[in-house]
C-alpha positions, -999 to +999 in steps of 0.1 A: -687+443-430-695+423-461-729+410-469-740+379-489-751+382-527-736+361-558-661+402-692-673+492-691-698+543-678-690+566-651-688+603-647-653+596-636-644+564-655-614+545-643-600+529-674-571+506-667-550+483-687-573+425-632-596+421-596-578+410-548-575+407-512-545+388-497-549+352-487-567+347-455-590+378-458-627+371-461-642+372-496-670+394-508-705+379-507-736+382-527-758+411-518-786+409-493-818+427-507-826+438-471-794+457-467-793+495-468-765+515-483-751+550-478-733+575-500-695+567-499-674+591-478-637+594-470-642+570-440-636+534-450-664+521-428-689+544-446-680+533-481-708+510-493-702+493-526-724+471-549-702+454-575-713+437-606-693+405-600-670+390-574-641+402-595-652+438-591-661+432-554-626+419-545-611+449-563-632+473-543-621+455-511-585+458-522-590+496-526-602+498-490-639+494-490-653+472-463-690+470-469-691+453-503-717+431-520-720+418-556-748+409-579-740+382-604-736+348-587-700+336-586-711+302-596-720+314-631-695+303-658-697+337-675-710+363-649-715+391-675-743+370-690-764+372-658-799+385-661-808+410-634-839+404-613-864+428-598-850+420-564-816+434-576-831+469-579-832+474-541-796+464-538-782+494-557-800+520-536-776+547-526-745+526-530-715+532-553-717+508-583-684+493-594-686+474-627-667+466-659-689+484-683-693+455-708-719+437-687-753+439-703-772+433-671-756+463-654-765+485-683-801+474-679-801+477-641-787+512-642-813+523-667-841+507-647-829+523-614-817+557-628-786+556-607-769+590-607-737+592-628-717+603-598-722+569-582-711+549-612-675+536-614-663+517-645-632+496-641-613+479-669-588+455-654-568+424-665-559+394-644-523+405-637-507+421-607-498+453-624-533+459-637-549+450-604-527+473-585-534+502-609-571+496-606-571+495-568-551+527-566-576+544-588-605+534-567-587+543-535-579+578-548-616+583-556-627+571-521-599+586-501-587+552-489-551+553-501-537+542-467-559+511-467-549+503-503-512+508-496-513+483-468-532+458-490-508+464-519-477+456-498-491+421-490-505+416-525-471+424-540-453+400-517-478+372-526-476+377-564-438+380-563-438+344-549-459+333-578-436+349-603-406+333-587-422+299-589-429+305-626-392+312-632-383+279-615-406+261-638-387+274-668-418+287-686-397+310-708-395+298-744-425+275-743-448+283-771-484+291-763-515+300-784-539+318-761-575+331-762-573+369-765-587+377-731-562+355-712-530+364-731-519+389-704-520+361-678-500+337-700-473+364-706-472+372-669-462+336-662-433+339-687-447+319-716-441+329-752-474+337-769-471+329-805-507+336-816-541+345-802-577+336-811-611+347-802-635+361-793-648+358-828-658+323-839-629+301-851-633+289-887-618+256-898-592+275-919-581+296-889-581+265-866-557+247-891-536+278-894-531+280-857-525+243-852-498+244-879-478+267-855-471+236-834-478+251-800-466+235-767-499+246-750-533+260-757-544+285-730-582+288-732-606+311-715-627+291-690-656+316-693-659+314-731-638+284-742-629+281-779-596+263-781-604+226-780-604+222-818-569+238-820-557+215-793-571+184-809-556+193-843-522+204-829-522+174-805-513+199-777-525+201-741-552+227-733-557+245-700-584+270-689-576+304-673-600+324-652-608+361-653-635+357-627-628+340-593-641+305-586-666+305-557-640+288-535-615+316-543-619+342-516-596+369-530-577+377-561-544+361-550-564+329-548-575+334-584-539+342-596-526+312-578-552+291-595-543+304-629-506+298-623-514+262-613-534+257-644-504+269-664-482+243-648-466+265-622-463+247-589-469+270-559-462+259-523 
């Protein structure tokens, strides 16, 4: 059961090189402050997780957890910038906390609640199938839910293979892209040639001119921290925005990956 709620510190940190349930499965919801949580066990029904964002929540579900809530509202453009509220304190009581580790609000929340280290799980994940699968496997091993993760992984792999096949048909290979650093892995996954990166540091006029002179076919920007419009304007190139956190309407990570593929011009049936 999943209850309603809305870019790294664990005794057993899971550091991986992105977070997804298959299409049709229900998405994680924002946490309900009235909910109670129990210490995770090897039984999937007993694993209760509070995630920092919808990304982390969907990843926990992929790993086999059923009772999952998340804190930062999915409607936020950049969820890590969420400011935790006093009401969030009750939400983390006794649950496993899954978070990215670079979210300031989680650092503050953990300090305020003195959550034991054994209940903290840090996950570093990129928005690509390989990274997502590796992260899900790591969580499943920690929770003893390998069977549930294996079943999810089979469906996830089938869905993402279809996206990759669609990208090949769109002949993305050889098209030159300048991408924001945190979305480069997604652009490469879709088969594009990344000729340069920018961000997260502020772009100077000189750097903008240098990148525009490369004559890219496309600018792949980061929706959560966009910086590429000036490059696109100077290079007279189209600009698209890529997600690392699901849109509220995207109920699982396959939805997010499909959305990113579509933004990159890959038509998916």
